[in-house]
N, C-alpha and C positions, 0 to 999 in steps of 0.2 A: 544601891542603897543611899549612897552619899549624894548622887546626882538627884535623887528623888527629894532628899531634905532641901536641897538648894532650890529646887523648883518650888517647893511650898513657901520657902522663905521670901522667894521674889514675887510670888503671888500675894503675900501678906503686905509686902511693901508697896506693890501697885494699888492695893485696895486702900491703903492709907493715903496715898497720893490722890486718888479719885474723890476720896472724901474732902479733901483740902480743895480741891478745884470748885470754882464758882460757876454754875451753869448760867449761860446767857439765854436771852430770849431767842426762840427760833425764827430764822428768816422765813417768811411767807411770801410767795410772789403775789403780784397784783391779781385779783380776781379778773377772770376771762369774760368779756362782755358777750352777752347772748343776745344777738341782733339777727334780723333776717337780711341783712344787707349783703351778704355774699353770694356769689354766683350759684353755689350748690343749692341753696333755697330756693332761688328762681327756677333752676332747671327741674327741682322736685316739685314746684307749683305747677309748671307747664306739663310735666308728664302726669300729675295727678289730674289736672283738668282734661287732658286728652284721654285718659282712662274712663273719667267720669261721662264725658261726651259720647264716647264710644258705647260704653255700657247702657247709658240711656238710649242711645239710637237702637241698640240691639233689643233692648225691652220693649221700647215702642213699636218696633217692627214686629217682634212677636206678637204683640198684643194686638195689632192691625190685622196680622195674619191669622190669629184665632177668633176673629170677630164672627165668622160664620158659625163656630162651635157655640158661643155663648147665644147667638140668635136661635139656633137650633134646639138648644137645651131650654130656651125660654118658650119656644113653641111646644116643646115636649111636655112641658107643665100645663099647657092650656089644652091638651088634646082629650077628646071624649071616647076614642075607640082605639083599638089596636091597629087597624088600618092606617089611620092618621099617623100612628108612630111608625110604622113601616114606609109610609109616604116620606116622612121627614128623613128617615134613614137613607132612603133612596136618593134623595136631593143632596143629601150631605155627601154620600158617596160618589155621585155624579160630578159634584163640584171639586171634590178632593181627587178622585182617581181617573177622571175623564169618561165622558158619555160612551165612547167606543168599548172600553173595558168593562164597564158596569151596566151599561143601558141594556144589554141582552141576557143579563142574569136574573133568574128567577126560580122559585121553588127551592130544591135542596141546594142547587148551586149557589143561589143568592145567600142562604143561610151558612153554608161553608165559607163563602167570602167573608161574611161578616165575622165569622169564628177566627178565620186565618188573619184578618187585618186589625182585628181589635185584641186588646189585652184582658184576659180573665172574662171573656163573654162566652155564652154557650147557647147559642140560638138554635143549634141542631137538636138538642134535646127538647126543645118546644115546637118542633116541626108540626105534629099533630094539632095541637093547639093553634098554631098560627094559621094552618091550612083551614081549620074549622071557622076561625074569624073570618078569614078572607073570602072563602067560597061559599059558606051557608050564611054569612052575615049575621051569626049568632054571637051573643056576648059570651065571653069565656068566664072561668071562675075568676074571682077577684085576686087569689093568690097568682094564679097563672098570669092575669094582667099585670100585676105588680112586678112579676119576674121578668115579663117582656119589656116593661117600661125601665126597670133597673138595667137590664142588658143593655137597652138602646141608650139610656145615659152613659153607662160605661163605655159603650163603643164610641160614641160622640167624643167623650173626654180623651180616650186612650188610642184611637185608631191611628195606624202609621200613615204616613205619607207616601 
């Protein structure tokens, strides 16, 4: 108990001493200059330029590589019959997959090929309507025509290489 009282008295004395002290102004260091003159900034600038050039090169290459898709989609907008749409699909497929692989395909095999190489396309379900349009040269229902053109656009946009 006695030790406890001594500690309290010491803390009261220290508090009185602190009150009597005059606080001085804090020492603040000089502000650090923010400049781009150090080597780290130059290295960062070079790395960012390399990344920008590489990214631009990749995007331009992809744009050029997909030019045939844009041309095919533009031609698909101008078609008047289902046969024209299928001709455009065949040309795109030959250009993309090689004549030896695609040139011999027709009928059900051709439609299965389109279904397998495109994403979310379904030409096989339209087989009867496509055959009617090709072999009898009759115009199909406008809903069927729209479905074939929509599948054609999807295939051109999404076909695998």
